[in-house]
N, C-alpha and C positions, 0 to 999 in steps of 0.2 A: 510329713509333719502335719500336726493338727493344732489349731489355735484359734484366735479371734482377732478381729480388726475393727476399725471404726467405720461406721456408716456415715458418709459425709452429708452435710446439710444440703449441698447442691443435689446430690442424688435423691434425698428425701423429697425435695421440691419437684424434681423432674419426674419422679415416679408417682407423685401424688394423684390419686384416683380422680379427684374433683376436676382437675384441669383436663385430663384425658377424656373424661366422660362427655365433654362438650365438643370433641373433635369431629370435624366433618371433612370428607375428601376435598371439597372445594376450598376449605380454609388452609389445609396443610399441603396442597399441591399433589402432584401425581406420585406414584409409588417409588420412583427412583430419584427423588430429590437429592439424595446423598451423592449421586453421581453428576447431577446437573448444577449443583451449587457448592460453593466453598462452605466448609463447616462453620465458619464464623458467621455465615448468613442464615443458618438454620434457625427457624422460629422455635419457641418452646413447644408448640403443638407438634411440629415435625420431629423434634427430639423425643417427645413422648411416644410418638408412633414408632420411631426407630427402636426404642427400648422396650416396647410392649407388643408390637405386631409388625414384624418385618422379617426378612430372611434370617436375621440374627436373633429374633425373639419369638418364642412360641408359647402358646397356652398349654399348661399341663393340668389335667383333671383326674380325679379319682373319687370313688364312693366306697363307703363301708356301711354295713348294717349290723344292728344288734338288738336282740329282744331282751327287754327288762321286765322281770316278773312284777316288780312293784310300780311299773310305769315311769320310773326315773329315766330321764334321757341321759345317754352316755355323752361323753365329750370332754371330761376332765383330762384325759390323756391325749386328746386330739384338738388342740386349740385352733380356733378358726372355722370349726365345722358348723353346718347349718342343719336343723332338724326338718324332717318332712315325713309324710306318709305314716301317720300314727293310727293305730286301731286297737280296740279293746280285745282282750282274750275271750275264749269261749265261756259261755255261762257255766257256773258251777265250779270254775277254777279260779285261782288267784288272778286278779287283773294283771294284764301284761300289755306291753306296747312294743311295736317294732319301729325303730328309728333308722332312717337312711341319712347318713351324713355325707354331704357333698363338699368337695374342695376344688378351688380353682386358683392357680397361681401362674407364675411366669418363669420360663426357662430362657436365660439370656447368655449369648456367647460373649463373655466379658472381654476376652483377649483380642477380639476383632478390632481393627483400627477404627472403623466408624463409631463403634461404641465408646472407645477411649476418647475420640475426638468430641463426641457428644457430652461425655461426662467431664472432660477436661481434667482428668486426674490419672495418675499412674497406679498400676496394680502393685501390691506389696512385693517386696523383693523375693519372697518365697515362691512367687509364681513366675519368675523370669524364665522365658524360654518354653513355657508350657501353654497348651490349650487350656483356657480357663472358662468355665461355665458356672452360672449361678442359678439357684432356685429360690424364689421368694414367694411369699403369700400362702404357703401350704405347710402343714406340720411334717417335719422330717425327724423330729426327736420328741418323744413323749414328755408330757409335762413333768412327770415324776423324775425324769432324768435331767431336769433343769434346775438351776439355783433360783434364788429370789428375783434376780434380775433377768431371768429368761435365758441364761447362758447354759448351753448343753455341757454335760460332764465329758471329760476326755474319753471315758468308756463308751458313751453314747455316740460320739463322733467317730470312734474306731469302728463301731458297728455300721454306721452310715457309710463310711469309707468302703467297707467290705461289701456293701449292698448296692454299689453304684458302678455303672459301666458306660463306656463310650465305645460304639461298635461300628465298623464298616463291613458291609456284606462280604463274606468270603474270607474274613480275617478274624483272628482271635480277639475277643473283647479286651479293652484296656481298662484297668482300674485306676482311680485317682491316686497320685502319690502325695498330694497335699489336699487337706480339707480344712477350711476355716469357717467359723461362724461370724457374721458381721454383727456389730452391736449398735444399738441406738434406735432401731425401728423394726422390732419384731424379728421373725425368723427368716434370715437370709443366709444362705450357705454358698460358699465358693468351692469349686472342685477343680484341681489342677491335674491335667493328664500329660504324659510325656509325648512329645512330637516324634521322638525316635521310635517309640513303641507303636505308633499309629500314624503312619504317613497318609495325608489326605491331599489329593490333587483335584483339579477342576473337573476331571472326567469321572470322579466318584459319584455314583448315582445318589446315594444318601448316607448320612451319618446319623446313627440312632443313639440317643441318651436315655438311660433308665436308672431310676433309683427307687428304693423300697423303704417304707416305714411300717413295719409290721405287715399287715395284709394290704396296705395301700401301695399302689404302684403308680409312680408318676413318670411318664415317658413322652418323648417327642422326637420328631425326625427333622433333620436339616438337609437342604439340597445345596451342595457346594457350588453348582453352576449358577445359582442365584445370589451367592454370597460374594459378589464382585464389587470392589470399591476402586473406582477409577481404573478399571481394567485388570486389577490384580485380585487374586483370591484372598479374602480377608477373614482369617480365622484366629 
């Protein structure tokens, strides 16, 4: 199933970049605060760390380059990109420039119990019983495939669904059965994977997520042995 859902106000506040920018280890405690403290005692800084840089949250990055003969910077189809490394073309030819667009976002294991305890919300019913991961902050659908409110077309989400996998070494990759775009705060996408199709245990060395948008590849790896919440594997 493919669709959209609401991006909660609480999530917007918790993932706000301004608050996390000032985080320091001394302020938010040691790395395993989620196992040492009850979730009701977590500070906003600790929650931001859990949701952005923890065993359940990984940075995803990608770059693309394009040469423009008239010197125009690309980017209309890739919202959120940043330009860099521009240079003029050779003398005697039409001026040109090369742009390198870099993207940095967050991959979050949404269905993990500590993440739900931090957000204090339930996932939509469509994701019941699934591994659920989200990608935020990077373009996964081209601008021309979005409406005026930034919502991706069903066809664009179908392509995204076919271009995304969750993989355990030695096993066939699993594709998401459910893809939804969240509304209200830019491009945030949820991917739901069947647990029956990809059993994950504590002794699995790593789980790899990968998704494509054109030539852009966003990928990250998780270590199940680090994803323990009060002694239990939390996925």
